[in-house]
GUNU-748329 format. One record per residue (C-alpha): residue in three letters; y, z, x. Coordinates in Angstrom, 2 decimals, always signed. Example, Ala and Ser with C-alpha at 12.3 -4.5 7.8 and 13.67 -1.06 7.14 Angstrom:
2
PT  resn        y        z        x
PT   ALA    -4.50    +7.80   +12.30
PT   SER    -1.06    +7.14   +13.67
//
This chain:
162
PT  resn        y        z        x
PT   MET   +55.54  +105.78  +217.65
PT   LEU   +57.40  +109.06  +217.15
PT   GLU   +56.41  +110.17  +220.66
PT   VAL   +57.90  +107.01  +222.17
PT   ILE   +61.17  +107.61  +220.32
PT   ILE   +61.29  +111.21  +221.55
PT   TYR   +60.57  +110.07  +225.12
PT   ILE   +63.45  +107.61  +224.85
PT   ILE   +65.77  +110.33  +223.50
PT   THR   +64.81  +112.71  +226.31
PT   ALA   +65.43  +109.92  +228.83
PT   ILE   +68.90  +109.42  +227.34
PT   PHE   +69.50  +113.20  +227.50
PT   SER   +68.48  +113.17  +231.15
PT   LEU   +70.86  +110.32  +231.96
PT   ILE   +73.64  +112.17  +230.14
PT   GLY   +72.70  +115.23  +232.22
PT   ILE   +73.19  +113.26  +235.42
PT   PHE   +76.52  +111.95  +234.13
PT   LEU   +77.67  +115.48  +233.21
PT   THR   +76.73  +116.67  +236.69
PT   MET   +78.83  +113.91  +238.23
PT   ILE   +81.90  +115.28  +236.43
PT   SER   +81.01  +118.80  +237.56
PT   LEU   +79.53  +120.05  +234.30
PT   PRO   +76.10  +121.74  +234.07
PT   GLY   +74.00  +118.67  +233.24
PT   VAL   +70.90  +120.21  +234.78
PT   TRP   +70.34  +122.21  +231.60
PT   LEU   +70.22  +119.06  +229.48
PT   ILE   +67.63  +117.68  +231.89
PT   TYR   +65.66  +120.92  +231.74
PT   LEU   +65.80  +120.88  +227.93
PT   SER   +64.45  +117.31  +228.01
PT   THR   +61.60  +118.50  +230.22
PT   ILE   +60.75  +121.30  +227.77
PT   ILE   +60.69  +118.80  +224.90
PT   ILE   +58.36  +116.52  +226.89
PT   ALA   +56.10  +119.49  +227.68
PT   LEU   +55.96  +120.45  +224.00
PT   ILE   +55.10  +116.90  +222.90
PT   ASP   +52.40  +116.72  +225.56
PT   LYS   +51.09  +120.18  +224.54
PT   PHE   +51.71  +121.42  +228.10
PT   GLN   +48.95  +119.17  +229.47
PT   THR   +51.08  +117.40  +232.07
PT   ILE   +54.13  +119.65  +232.32
PT   THR   +52.54  +123.08  +232.37
PT   PRO   +54.29  +126.42  +231.79
PT   GLU   +54.06  +127.03  +235.54
PT   ILE   +55.87  +123.78  +236.25
PT   LEU   +58.51  +124.70  +233.67
PT   LEU   +59.06  +128.03  +235.44
PT   ILE   +59.46  +126.30  +238.79
PT   LEU   +61.89  +123.79  +237.27
PT   LEU   +63.77  +126.71  +235.66
PT   ALA   +64.15  +128.32  +239.09
PT   ILE   +65.37  +125.01  +240.54
PT   SER   +67.84  +124.64  +237.65
PT   VAL   +69.19  +128.16  +238.19
PT   PHE   +69.50  +127.42  +241.91
PT   SER   +71.37  +124.21  +241.08
PT   THR   +73.81  +126.17  +238.95
PT   LEU   +74.28  +128.90  +241.56
PT   ILE   +74.75  +126.45  +244.43
PT   ASP   +77.74  +125.08  +242.54
PT   ASN   +79.45  +128.46  +242.59
PT   ILE   +78.45  +129.28  +246.17
PT   VAL   +79.57  +126.00  +247.76
PT   ASN   +82.79  +125.89  +245.73
PT   ALA   +83.62  +129.46  +246.74
PT   ILE   +82.98  +128.62  +250.41
PT   GLY   +85.18  +125.50  +250.22
PT   VAL   +87.95  +127.43  +248.50
PT   LYS   +87.71  +130.39  +250.87
PT   ILE   +87.67  +128.32  +254.08
PT   LEU   +90.74  +126.28  +253.20
PT   GLY   +92.66  +128.90  +251.23
PT   GLY   +92.19  +127.71  +247.66
PT   SER   +92.01  +129.77  +244.49
PT   ILE   +90.45  +129.59  +241.06
PT   TRP   +93.39  +127.37  +240.09
PT   GLY   +92.23  +124.74  +242.55
PT   ILE   +88.72  +124.76  +241.12
PT   ILE   +90.00  +124.46  +237.54
PT   GLY   +92.39  +121.70  +238.59
PT   ALA   +89.61  +119.82  +240.38
PT   ILE   +87.33  +119.95  +237.32
PT   LEU   +90.06  +118.87  +234.90
PT   GLY   +91.29  +116.24  +237.36
PT   GLY   +87.78  +114.81  +237.57
PT   ILE   +87.46  +114.59  +233.79
PT   ILE   +90.91  +113.07  +233.30
PT   GLY   +90.38  +110.73  +236.26
PT   LEU   +87.11  +109.52  +234.75
PT   ILE   +88.77  +108.85  +231.41
PT   ILE   +91.71  +107.03  +232.99
PT   SER   +90.04  +104.96  +235.68
PT   ASN   +86.26  +105.44  +235.78
PT   ILE   +84.66  +105.84  +239.24
PT   PHE   +87.90  +105.76  +241.26
PT   GLY   +89.37  +108.37  +238.93
PT   ILE   +86.44  +110.72  +239.33
PT   ILE   +86.90  +110.56  +243.11
PT   ILE   +90.67  +110.95  +243.32
PT   GLY   +91.21  +112.99  +240.11
PT   PRO   +89.75  +116.26  +241.44
PT   LEU   +91.86  +116.08  +244.59
PT   ILE   +95.08  +115.52  +242.63
PT   GLY   +94.11  +118.12  +240.01
PT   ALA   +93.30  +120.76  +242.63
PT   PHE   +96.54  +120.10  +244.50
PT   LEU   +98.70  +120.21  +241.34
PT   PHE   +97.09  +123.37  +239.98
PT   GLU   +97.40  +125.15  +243.34
PT   TYR  +101.04  +124.05  +243.68
PT   ILE  +102.20  +124.70  +240.10
PT   LEU   +99.97  +127.49  +238.81
PT   GLY   +98.83  +129.01  +242.11
PT   LYS  +102.48  +129.00  +243.24
PT   LYS  +101.62  +127.91  +246.77
PT   GLY  +103.77  +125.89  +249.12
PT   LEU  +103.27  +122.15  +249.55
PT   LYS  +101.23  +122.38  +252.77
PT   GLU   +99.09  +125.27  +251.45
PT   SER   +98.49  +123.43  +248.19
PT   ILE   +97.38  +120.26  +249.96
PT   LYS   +95.03  +122.25  +252.21
PT   ALA   +93.65  +124.34  +249.33
PT   GLY   +93.35  +121.28  +247.12
PT   LEU   +91.44  +119.46  +249.84
PT   GLY   +89.08  +122.43  +250.33
PT   THR   +88.45  +122.71  +246.61
PT   PHE   +87.90  +118.97  +246.34
PT   LEU   +85.47  +118.86  +249.29
PT   GLY   +83.53  +121.85  +247.95
PT   MET   +83.32  +120.28  +244.51
PT   LEU   +82.31  +116.90  +245.95
PT   LEU   +79.53  +118.50  +248.00
PT   THR   +78.19  +120.41  +244.99
PT   VAL   +78.21  +117.28  +242.83
PT   VAL   +76.19  +115.43  +245.48
PT   LEU   +73.73  +118.33  +245.87
PT   LYS   +73.32  +118.90  +242.13
PT   THR   +72.96  +115.19  +241.38
PT   GLY   +70.24  +115.00  +244.02
PT   ILE   +68.46  +117.99  +242.49
PT   ASN   +68.74  +116.52  +238.99
PT   ILE   +67.42  +113.14  +240.07
PT   GLY   +64.61  +114.94  +241.88
PT   ILE   +63.64  +116.80  +238.70
PT   ILE   +63.66  +113.57  +236.68
PT   VAL   +61.61  +111.67  +239.27
PT   PHE   +59.11  +114.55  +239.44
PT   VAL   +58.66  +114.70  +235.65
PT   VAL   +58.39  +110.92  +235.29
PT   SER   +55.86  +110.72  +238.14
PT   LYS   +53.78  +113.49  +236.52
PT   LEU   +53.81  +111.57  +233.23
PT   ILE   +52.90  +108.25  +234.87
PT   ASN   +50.11  +109.74  +236.99
PT   ASN   +48.53  +111.58  +234.10
//
């Protein structure tokens, strides 16, 4: 019975991890932690240490891809760190204010405002930089969410097939 409860808790952690990823936070680590807990419960019979190392590498890659793609988006369209910070905060505030629509439009508005006010860029530059930051962030969220879902599907399929 305790194992079932722990499996349910790790499933909830994994869903929270996907949600965190969607608002541009590192949810992959919550998913990886859930996988470690499952491996411990199962005494590494299904999720072996080798699999954990591979999933660790994938998790690190997921984290790095965030920085790489964001930097490329910012660089190509002239954004700065202010745009990235604004996009992240805009996404969080947008989610709180208006759910799914807010998480889509919030990063764009946040990136633009932060570039314009704190980055001290002109209107046209701020719009362009905000758009680049937003597109980079959107692409990383899609990539990381896909990676996270892939990890979850892999772990669940290993558990079911064992």
